[in-house]
DSSP file (Angstrom, degrees, kcal/mol; ACC not computed):
  #  RESIDUE AA STRUCTURE BP1 BP2  ACC     N-H-->O    O-->H-N    N-H-->O    O-->H-N    TCO  KAPPA ALPHA  PHI   PSI    X-CA   Y-CA   Z-CA
    1    1 A M     >        0   0    0      0, 0.0     4,-2.5     0, 0.0     5,-0.2   0.000 360.0 360.0 360.0 -16.0  -66.7  -14.4   12.7
    2    2 A S  H  >  +     0   0    0      1,-0.2     4,-2.3     2,-0.2     5,-0.2   0.887 360.0  50.3 -62.8 -38.9  -64.8  -11.7   14.3
    3    3 A E  H  > S+     0   0    0      2,-0.2     4,-2.7     1,-0.2    -1,-0.2   0.896 110.0  50.7 -67.4 -38.8  -62.2  -14.1   15.5
    4    4 A N  H  > S+     0   0    0      2,-0.2     4,-2.8     1,-0.2    -2,-0.2   0.894 110.5  49.5 -64.3 -39.7  -61.9  -15.6   12.0
    5    5 A D  H  X S+     0   0    0     -4,-2.5     4,-2.5     2,-0.2    -2,-0.2   0.906 112.2  47.9 -65.7 -41.1  -61.5  -12.1   10.5
    6    6 A E  H  X S+     0   0    0     -4,-2.3     4,-2.7     2,-0.2    -2,-0.2   0.920 113.5  47.4 -64.8 -42.8  -58.8  -11.3   13.1
    7    7 A L  H  X S+     0   0    0     -4,-2.7     4,-2.9     2,-0.2    -2,-0.2   0.917 113.1  48.4 -63.8 -43.3  -57.0  -14.6   12.4
    8    8 A A  H  X S+     0   0    0     -4,-2.8     4,-2.5     2,-0.2    -2,-0.2   0.897 112.9  48.5 -64.5 -39.6  -57.3  -14.0    8.6
    9    9 A S  H  X S+     0   0    0     -4,-2.5     4,-2.4     2,-0.2    -2,-0.2   0.908 112.1  48.7 -65.6 -41.9  -55.9  -10.5    9.1
   10   10 A W  H  X S+     0   0    0     -4,-2.7     4,-2.1     2,-0.2    -2,-0.2   0.931 112.7  47.5 -63.6 -45.6  -53.1  -11.8   11.2
   11   11 A V  H  X S+     0   0    0     -4,-2.9     4,-2.2     1,-0.2    -2,-0.2   0.910 112.4  50.2 -61.9 -43.0  -52.2  -14.6    8.7
   12   12 A E  H  X S+     0   0    0     -4,-2.5     4,-2.2     1,-0.2    -1,-0.2   0.893 109.6  50.2 -64.5 -40.1  -52.3  -12.0    5.9
   13   13 A S  H  X S+     0   0    0     -4,-2.4     4,-2.4     1,-0.2    -1,-0.2   0.890 110.5  50.3 -65.7 -37.3  -50.0   -9.6    7.7
   14   14 A R  H  X S+     0   0    0     -4,-2.1     4,-2.7     2,-0.2    -2,-0.2   0.891 109.0  51.8 -66.6 -37.9  -47.6  -12.5    8.3
   15   15 A R  H  X S+     0   0    0     -4,-2.2     4,-2.5     2,-0.2    -2,-0.2   0.913 110.5  48.2 -63.3 -42.4  -47.7  -13.3    4.6
   16   16 A L  H  X S+     0   0    0     -4,-2.2     4,-2.6     2,-0.2    -2,-0.2   0.912 111.6  49.6 -64.2 -42.2  -46.9   -9.7    3.8
   17   17 A I  H  X S+     0   0    0     -4,-2.4     4,-2.6     2,-0.2    -2,-0.2   0.927 112.0  48.1 -62.0 -44.6  -44.0   -9.6    6.3
   18   18 A I  H  X S+     0   0    0     -4,-2.7     4,-2.4     2,-0.2    -2,-0.2   0.900 111.4  50.6 -63.5 -40.7  -42.6  -12.9    4.9
   19   19 A A  H  X S+     0   0    0     -4,-2.5     4,-2.2     2,-0.2    -2,-0.2   0.910 111.7  47.7 -63.7 -41.8  -42.9  -11.5    1.3
   20   20 A Q  H  X S+     0   0    0     -4,-2.6     4,-2.5     2,-0.2    -2,-0.2   0.915 112.2  49.1 -65.3 -42.2  -41.1   -8.3    2.3
   21   21 A L  H  X S+     0   0    0     -4,-2.6     4,-2.5     1,-0.2    -2,-0.2   0.892 110.5  51.0 -64.4 -38.4  -38.4  -10.3    4.0
   22   22 A S  H  X S+     0   0    0     -4,-2.4     4,-2.2     2,-0.2    -1,-0.2   0.910 110.4  48.9 -63.5 -42.3  -38.0  -12.5    1.0
   23   23 A A  H  X S+     0   0    0     -4,-2.2     4,-2.1     2,-0.2    -2,-0.2   0.911 112.7  47.7 -64.5 -41.6  -37.7   -9.5   -1.3
   24   24 A R  H  X S+     0   0    0     -4,-2.5     4,-2.7     2,-0.2    -2,-0.2   0.888 108.8  54.4 -65.8 -38.2  -35.1   -8.0    1.1
   25   25 A D  H  X S+     0   0    0     -4,-2.5     4,-2.4     1,-0.2    -2,-0.2   0.917 108.7  48.8 -61.3 -42.5  -33.2  -11.3    1.2
   26   26 A G  H  X S+     0   0    0     -4,-2.2     4,-2.4     2,-0.2    -2,-0.2   0.907 111.9  48.8 -62.7 -41.8  -33.0  -11.3   -2.6
   27   27 A S  H  X S+     0   0    0     -4,-2.1     4,-2.5     2,-0.2    -2,-0.2   0.894 111.0  50.3 -65.0 -39.6  -31.8   -7.7   -2.6
   28   28 A I  H  X S+     0   0    0     -4,-2.7     4,-2.5     2,-0.2    -2,-0.2   0.910 110.7  49.0 -66.2 -41.3  -29.2   -8.5    0.0
   29   29 A R  H  X S+     0   0    0     -4,-2.4     4,-2.3     2,-0.2    -2,-0.2   0.911 111.6  49.7 -63.8 -41.4  -27.9  -11.5   -2.0
   30   30 A E  H  X S+     0   0    0     -4,-2.4     4,-2.2     2,-0.2    -2,-0.2   0.918 111.8  48.3 -62.8 -42.8  -27.7   -9.4   -5.2
   31   31 A L  H  X S+     0   0    0     -4,-2.5     4,-2.5     1,-0.2    -2,-0.2   0.899 109.7  52.4 -64.1 -40.3  -25.8   -6.7   -3.3
   32   32 A A  H  X S+     0   0    0     -4,-2.5     4,-2.4     1,-0.2    -2,-0.2   0.893 108.9  50.8 -62.5 -39.5  -23.5   -9.4   -1.9
   33   33 A N  H  X S+     0   0    0     -4,-2.3     4,-2.3     2,-0.2    -2,-0.2   0.906 110.3  49.0 -64.4 -41.3  -22.8  -10.7   -5.4
   34   34 A R  H  X S+     0   0    0     -4,-2.2     4,-2.6     2,-0.2    -2,-0.2   0.911 110.9  50.1 -63.9 -41.7  -22.0   -7.2   -6.6
   35   35 A I  H  X S+     0   0    0     -4,-2.5     4,-2.6     2,-0.2    -2,-0.2   0.914 110.2  50.5 -63.3 -42.2  -19.6   -6.7   -3.7
   36   36 A D  H  X S+     0   0    0     -4,-2.4     4,-2.4     2,-0.2    -2,-0.2   0.912 111.2  48.2 -61.6 -43.0  -17.9  -10.0   -4.5
   37   37 A K  H  X S+     0   0    0     -4,-2.3     4,-2.6     2,-0.2    -2,-0.2   0.920 112.1  49.5 -63.0 -43.2  -17.5   -9.0   -8.1
   38   38 A F  H  X S+     0   0    0     -4,-2.6     4,-2.7     1,-0.2    -2,-0.2   0.906 110.5  50.5 -62.4 -41.5  -16.1   -5.6   -7.1
   39   39 A N  H  X S+     0   0    0     -4,-2.6     4,-2.6     2,-0.2    -1,-0.2   0.906 110.7  49.3 -62.7 -41.7  -13.7   -7.3   -4.7
   40   40 A D  H  X S+     0   0    0     -4,-2.4     4,-2.4     2,-0.2    -2,-0.2   0.930 113.1  46.2 -63.0 -45.4  -12.5   -9.6   -7.4
   41   41 A L  H  X S+     0   0    0     -4,-2.6     4,-2.6     1,-0.2    -2,-0.2   0.899 113.2  50.0 -64.1 -39.8  -12.0   -6.7   -9.9
   42   42 A S  H  X S+     0   0    0     -4,-2.7     4,-2.6     2,-0.2    -2,-0.2   0.910 110.4  49.9 -64.5 -41.9  -10.2   -4.7   -7.2
   43   43 A R  H  X S+     0   0    0     -4,-2.6     4,-2.1     2,-0.2    -2,-0.2   0.918 112.4  47.3 -63.0 -43.6   -7.9   -7.6   -6.4
   44   44 A D  H  X S+     0   0    0     -4,-2.4     4,-2.2     2,-0.2    -2,-0.2   0.919 113.2  48.0 -63.7 -43.6   -7.1   -8.1  -10.0
   45   45 A R  H  X S+     0   0    0     -4,-2.6     4,-2.7     1,-0.2    -2,-0.2   0.890 110.4  52.2 -65.8 -38.7   -6.4   -4.4  -10.6
   46   46 A T  H  X S+     0   0    0     -4,-2.6     4,-2.3     2,-0.2    -1,-0.2   0.906 109.0  50.2 -63.3 -40.9   -4.2   -4.3   -7.5
   47   47 A A  H  X S+     0   0    0     -4,-2.1     4,-2.2     2,-0.2    -2,-0.2   0.911 111.0  49.3 -63.6 -41.6   -2.2   -7.2   -8.8
   48   48 A E  H  X S+     0   0    0     -4,-2.2     4,-2.5     1,-0.2    -2,-0.2   0.925 111.5  48.5 -62.4 -44.8   -1.8   -5.5  -12.1
   49   49 A L  H  X S+     0   0    0     -4,-2.7     4,-2.6     1,-0.2    -1,-0.2   0.883 109.7  52.6 -63.8 -37.5   -0.7   -2.3  -10.4
   50   50 A A  H  X S+     0   0    0     -4,-2.3     4,-2.4     2,-0.2    -1,-0.2   0.910 109.5  48.9 -64.4 -41.2    1.8   -4.2   -8.3
   51   51 A K  H  X S+     0   0    0     -4,-2.2     4,-2.3     2,-0.2    -2,-0.2   0.924 112.5  47.9 -63.6 -43.4    3.3   -5.8  -11.3
   52   52 A E  H  X S+     0   0    0     -4,-2.5     4,-2.4     1,-0.2    -2,-0.2   0.901 111.7  50.8 -62.9 -40.4    3.6   -2.4  -13.1
   53   53 A G  H  X S+     0   0    0     -4,-2.6     4,-2.5     2,-0.2    -2,-0.2   0.896 109.5  49.9 -64.5 -40.4    5.2   -1.0   -9.9
   54   54 A Q  H  X S+     0   0    0     -4,-2.4     4,-2.5     2,-0.2    -1,-0.2   0.900 110.7  49.6 -66.0 -39.6    7.7   -3.8   -9.7
   55   55 A A  H  X S+     0   0    0     -4,-2.3     4,-2.3     2,-0.2    -2,-0.2   0.919 111.8  48.8 -64.2 -41.9    8.6   -3.3  -13.4
   56   56 A G  H  X S+     0   0    0     -4,-2.4     4,-2.4     1,-0.2    -2,-0.2   0.895 111.3  49.7 -63.9 -39.8    9.0    0.4  -12.7
   57   57 A L  H  X S+     0   0    0     -4,-2.5     4,-2.8     2,-0.2    -2,-0.2   0.898 109.4  51.5 -65.7 -39.9   11.2   -0.2   -9.7
   58   58 A A  H  X S+     0   0    0     -4,-2.5     4,-2.1     2,-0.2    -2,-0.2   0.923 111.6  47.1 -62.7 -43.1   13.4   -2.6  -11.6
   59   59 A E  H  X S+     0   0    0     -4,-2.3     4,-2.3     2,-0.2    -2,-0.2   0.909 112.5  49.7 -64.1 -41.5   13.9    0.0  -14.3
   60   60 A L  H  X S+     0   0    0     -4,-2.4     4,-2.6     2,-0.2    -2,-0.2   0.908 109.9  50.4 -64.0 -42.2   14.7    2.6  -11.7
   61   61 A R  H  X S+     0   0    0     -4,-2.8     4,-2.6     1,-0.2    -1,-0.2   0.890 109.7  51.5 -62.3 -38.9   17.2    0.4  -10.0
   62   62 A M  H  X S+     0   0    0     -4,-2.1     4,-2.4     2,-0.2    -2,-0.2   0.920 110.4  48.0 -65.1 -42.5   18.8   -0.3  -13.3
   63   63 A R  H  X S+     0   0    0     -4,-2.3     4,-2.5     2,-0.2    -2,-0.2   0.920 112.0  49.3 -63.2 -43.2   19.1    3.4  -14.1
   64   64 A V  H  X S+     0   0    0     -4,-2.6     4,-2.6     1,-0.2    -2,-0.2   0.917 110.8  51.1 -62.3 -42.2   20.5    4.1  -10.6
   65   65 A G  H  X S+     0   0    0     -4,-2.6     4,-2.4     1,-0.2    -2,-0.2   0.903 109.9  49.4 -60.7 -41.9   23.0    1.3  -11.1
   66   66 A M  H  X S+     0   0    0     -4,-2.4     4,-2.6     2,-0.2    -1,-0.2   0.905 111.2  49.2 -65.1 -40.7   24.1    2.7  -14.5
   67   67 A L  H  X S+     0   0    0     -4,-2.5     4,-2.5     2,-0.2    -2,-0.2   0.900 111.2  49.8 -65.5 -39.6   24.5    6.2  -12.9
   68   68 A E  H  X S+     0   0    0     -4,-2.6     4,-2.4     2,-0.2    -2,-0.2   0.916 111.8  48.4 -63.8 -41.7   26.6    4.7  -10.1
   69   69 A L  H  X S+     0   0    0     -4,-2.4     4,-2.6     2,-0.2    -2,-0.2   0.915 111.2  50.3 -63.8 -42.6   28.8    2.9  -12.6
   70   70 A R  H  X S+     0   0    0     -4,-2.6     4,-2.5     1,-0.2    -2,-0.2   0.911 110.4  49.9 -61.6 -42.1   29.2    6.0  -14.6
   71   71 A A  H  X S+     0   0    0     -4,-2.5     4,-2.4     1,-0.2    -1,-0.2   0.899 110.8  49.6 -64.1 -40.0   30.2    7.9  -11.5
   72   72 A K  H  X S+     0   0    0     -4,-2.4     4,-2.7     2,-0.2    -2,-0.2   0.905 110.4  50.3 -65.1 -40.5   32.7    5.3  -10.6
   73   73 A L  H  X S+     0   0    0     -4,-2.6     4,-2.7     2,-0.2    -2,-0.2   0.922 111.6  47.6 -63.9 -42.3   34.2    5.4  -14.1
   74   74 A W  H  X S+     0   0    0     -4,-2.5     4,-2.8     2,-0.2    -2,-0.2   0.900 111.8  51.1 -64.2 -39.4   34.5    9.1  -13.9
   75   75 A G  H  X S+     0   0    0     -4,-2.4     4,-2.1     2,-0.2    -2,-0.2   0.915 111.8  46.7 -62.5 -42.8   36.1    8.8  -10.5
   76   76 A A  H  X S+     0   0    0     -4,-2.7     4,-2.5     2,-0.2    -2,-0.2   0.913 112.2  50.4 -65.5 -42.2   38.6    6.3  -11.8
   77   77 A L  H  X S+     0   0    0     -4,-2.7     4,-2.8     1,-0.2     5,-0.2   0.926 111.4  47.8 -61.7 -45.2   39.3    8.4  -14.9
   78   78 A L  H  X S+     0   0    0     -4,-2.8     4,-2.8     1,-0.2    -1,-0.2   0.876 110.8  52.7 -63.9 -36.0   39.9   11.5  -12.7
   79   79 A G  H  X S+     0   0    0     -4,-2.1     4,-2.5    -5,-0.2    -2,-0.2   0.912 111.0  46.0 -63.9 -42.7   42.2    9.4  -10.4
   80   80 A V  H  X S+     0   0    0     -4,-2.5     4,-2.8     2,-0.2    -2,-0.2   0.934 114.3  47.6 -65.7 -45.9   44.2    8.2  -13.4
   81   81 A V  H  X S+     0   0    0     -4,-2.8     4,-2.7     1,-0.2    -2,-0.2   0.925 113.1  49.1 -61.1 -44.2   44.5   11.7  -14.8
   82   82 A G  H  X S+     0   0    0     -4,-2.8     4,-2.6    -5,-0.2    -1,-0.2   0.901 111.9  49.0 -61.6 -40.9   45.4   13.0  -11.3
   83   83 A G  H  X S+     0   0    0     -4,-2.5     4,-2.6     2,-0.2    -2,-0.2   0.911 111.4  48.9 -64.6 -42.1   48.1   10.3  -11.0
   84   84 A V  H  X S+     0   0    0     -4,-2.8     4,-2.8     2,-0.2    -2,-0.2   0.927 113.2  47.5 -63.3 -44.7   49.5   11.1  -14.4
   85   85 A L  H  X S+     0   0    0     -4,-2.7     4,-2.9     2,-0.2     5,-0.2   0.920 112.5  48.9 -63.0 -42.7   49.7   14.8  -13.6
   86   86 A A  H  X S+     0   0    0     -4,-2.6     4,-2.5     2,-0.2    -2,-0.2   0.909 113.0  47.7 -64.2 -40.7   51.3   14.1  -10.2
   87   87 A T  H  X S+     0   0    0     -4,-2.6     4,-2.7     2,-0.2    -2,-0.2   0.922 113.0  48.5 -64.7 -43.3   53.8   11.8  -11.8
   88   88 A G  H  X S+     0   0    0     -4,-2.8     4,-2.4     2,-0.2    -2,-0.2   0.921 113.2  46.4 -62.9 -44.2   54.6   14.3  -14.6
   89   89 A I  H  X S+     0   0    0     -4,-2.9     4,-2.4     2,-0.2    -1,-0.2   0.902 112.7  51.1 -65.3 -40.3   54.9   17.2  -12.1
   90   90 A G  H  X S+     0   0    0     -4,-2.5     4,-2.7    -5,-0.2    -2,-0.2   0.921 110.8  47.4 -62.4 -44.1   57.1   15.0   -9.9
   91   91 A Q  H  X S+     0   0    0     -4,-2.7     4,-2.7     1,-0.2     5,-0.2   0.897 111.1  51.7 -65.1 -39.1   59.4   14.1  -12.8
   92   92 A L  H  X S+     0   0    0     -4,-2.4     4,-2.4     2,-0.2    -1,-0.2   0.909 111.1  48.3 -62.2 -40.6   59.6   17.7  -13.8
   93   93 A M  H  X S+     0   0    0     -4,-2.4     4,-2.3     2,-0.2    -2,-0.2   0.925 113.3  46.2 -66.8 -43.8   60.6   18.7  -10.3
   94   94 A F  H  X S+     0   0    0     -4,-2.7     4,-2.1     2,-0.2    -2,-0.2   0.892 113.5  49.9 -67.2 -37.0   63.2   15.9  -10.1
   95   95 A T  H  X S+     0   0    0     -4,-2.7     4,-1.8    -5,-0.2    -2,-0.2   0.912 111.4  48.6 -65.1 -41.2   64.6   16.8  -13.5
   96   96 A A  H  X S+     0   0    0     -4,-2.4     4,-0.8     1,-0.2    -2,-0.2   0.882 111.1  50.8 -66.1 -37.0   64.7   20.5  -12.5
   97   97 A M  H  < S+     0   0    0     -4,-2.3     3,-0.3     1,-0.2    -1,-0.2   0.866 110.1  49.9 -68.7 -35.6   66.6   19.5   -9.3
   98   98 A R  H  < S+     0   0    0     -4,-2.1    -1,-0.2     1,-0.2    -2,-0.2   0.849 106.1  56.0 -71.0 -32.8   69.1   17.4  -11.2
   99   99 A L  H  <        0   0    0     -4,-1.8    -1,-0.2     1,-0.3    -2,-0.2   0.724 360.0 360.0 -74.2 -18.9   69.8   20.2  -13.6
  100  100 A K     <        0   0    0     -4,-0.8    -1,-0.3    -3,-0.3    -2,-0.2   0.482 360.0 360.0 -74.8 360.0   70.7   22.6  -10.9
């Protein structure tokens, strides 16, 4: 009977090992499902942040464009004013030269 007891003990230990492996397999599958859900949520959040970032960049580009346009307009205005002043001074000088 000693051999039967050893065989029964061996079979029982194998059953326990299989039960433990099955439990671990279930835990691993559950963990894999959680990781997949986290990856999906992370991917969605990343896409949302990218959209927000693109909208912010578009707004920033528009502001920069407006500032550049404003600077060009001021430059043109100063150019016109400078031209008018130069023309006025030139005419004053030629008028003064004619009067002499």
